[in-house]
N, C-alpha and C positions, 0 to 999 in steps of 0.2 A: 199686196198680199195675194198669193196665187189661190186658185180655187181648191186645190188640195188642202192648203192651210185653213181655208174657210170651213171646209167640211170637217177637218180635224177639230177645229174649235167648236163647231156646232156638236159635234159627238161628245167633247169634253164637257160642254155645257149640260149635257144630259147624263153626266157621270161616267163616261166611257174612259176607264183608266188606260186602256191599251192605246187609245188615241192620244191621250196625254203623253204616254211613254214615247211615242213617235216625236212629239214636240220636244221632250227632254233630250232625246237622242240627237235631234237637230241643233239644239242650242247649248248643250251642256259644255262643250269645250270653250265656246266664246264666253259663256257665263262664268267658267272658272277663271279664265284669263282676267276678266274685268274684276272679279272678286280678289284674286290674288294681287292684282296691281294695286288694290286699295288696302287690303289687310297684310299683305306681304308674307304669308305663312302658308305652306301647302295645306296643312290639315285644317287650319281656320277657313281658308278659302273653300275647301270641300264642305265644311260645315255651313257656311254662308250660302253656298249654292244649294245645298239640300234644303235649307230653310226657305230659300227664295222659290224653289220649285214647289214646295208644300204650300207656301203662301199663294203662288200663282194658281195652283190647282184649286184651293179653296175660294179664290176670288175670280175665277175664270167666268162665272156667271155675270160678273160686273164688266167684263170686257166688251167693248163696242166694236163691232167688225168693221166699222168704217175707219178705224185707226189701225196702225201697223201693230201686229202682235210682237214683233221684234222690239219696237220702241216701248210698248207697255211692259213687256217682260224685263227688258234691261233697266227699267226704272226701279222695278222691284229688287233686282240684283245690286244695283248701285245703292239704293236705300238701305238694304239689308247690310251691305258692306260698310257703309259709312256708320250705320247705328252700332255695328259690331266694333268698328274701330274706336268709337268714341266710348262705348261701355267698357271695353276691355283695356284701352289705352295700350294696345299692342304696338310693337315696333316692327318695321320692315326687317324680317329675319334673313331674307335672301336665300332661304333653303332651296327653293327651286331653281333660282339663278345659279347657285353654286353647283347643283347636281348637273345642270345644263352645261355649264363651262367645263366641269370636270369630264363630262362625256365628250366634250369637243377637243380636249387636250390629249393628243397622242401620247402613248407610252414611249419612254425614252429609248427603248431598245427595238422599236420598229425599224426595219431596213429603210435606208435613205431618209431618215428623219434626224435632224440635227437638234438635239435638246439644248435649249438655251435657258438656263435658270433665270437670267435677267428679264427675258421676255415673260416668262411665267410669273415672276414677281410683279411685273408691271400690269399684267391681266388682273391679278389679285388686288393689286393697289387701286386700279380703276374701278374694279367691282365694289370694293370697299367704300371708295368715295361716292359712287353712284348710290349705293344702298344708304349711306349716311344722308346724302342729299335728298333722296326720296323720303326718308324717315322724317326730315324736318318740314316736308310740305303738308298742308292740310289734306285730309281725305278727299275733299272735293278737287284740290289741285292734282293730286295723284291720280284720281279717277279720269280727269281730263287728259292728262298725259297718256294714260293707257288706252283710252278711247281713240286718241288721235295717232299716237306713235306706234302702238302696238296693234290695235284693231283697225286702224286706217279709217275710221268713221269720218264723215263730213261734219262740218260745223253745225249744219241743220240737224243731222241725226243726233249729235251730242246734245244740242240745245233741247230737243224733244225728250231725250232720255232724262236729262237732268232738270227738265221743267224750268228752263231759264232761257234768256234771250241768246242769240248767236253772238251779240256783242260781248256778253258776260263770259261766254265760252271763249271767245278770242282773248278777252282780257285775262282770264284765268290761265289759259295756255301760255300767253306771253310771259305772265308772271312766273309760272312753274318753270318754263325754259330758262328764264333769266336767273332764277334761283339755282337751278341745277348747273347752269354755266358757272356761276360764282363758286359752287361747291367743287367744280371740276377744274377750275383755274390752276390750283396748286399742282395738279397732275399734269397739265399741258405746259406749264411754265418749266417743269422739271425734265420734260422730255427733250 
């Protein structure tokens, strides 16, 4: 944790909302990606992040500066996400993924672009299989996939956030990857 962050946390502990806003600005994008990876719905992920930030602000006085704020805060995000997922029994909707893919697909009338309906169908089919595979994983397994594959966190960082051993993180990641591979096998056999 850098000195600037230590100062911000000290200010937050004294109730400085502007200092906390700086921390929110610093971590909101990653928090959203983690929440989205677990709950799978844009609006729900936004709600989870908002709740996590509120919870963090209320609990900032219990934060010990000798640990990483990043780790402490992302534990809150993960726990809020998993709690939400369990309470609501929501499914991975893929709303954000669909928007991203649709934004990446060029219009068929753009010069020098050859529209291939088969390719577009294959993208949608792969997306659907991936969403179905993620949906069947537990929230803990989805979180590990997001932390490692999307956020690029180390096993140590993930184990700190999830309050478990690196061995369990590696085991969950192995299981999640294997399950996703099983879900995607029909796609790759057909290609």
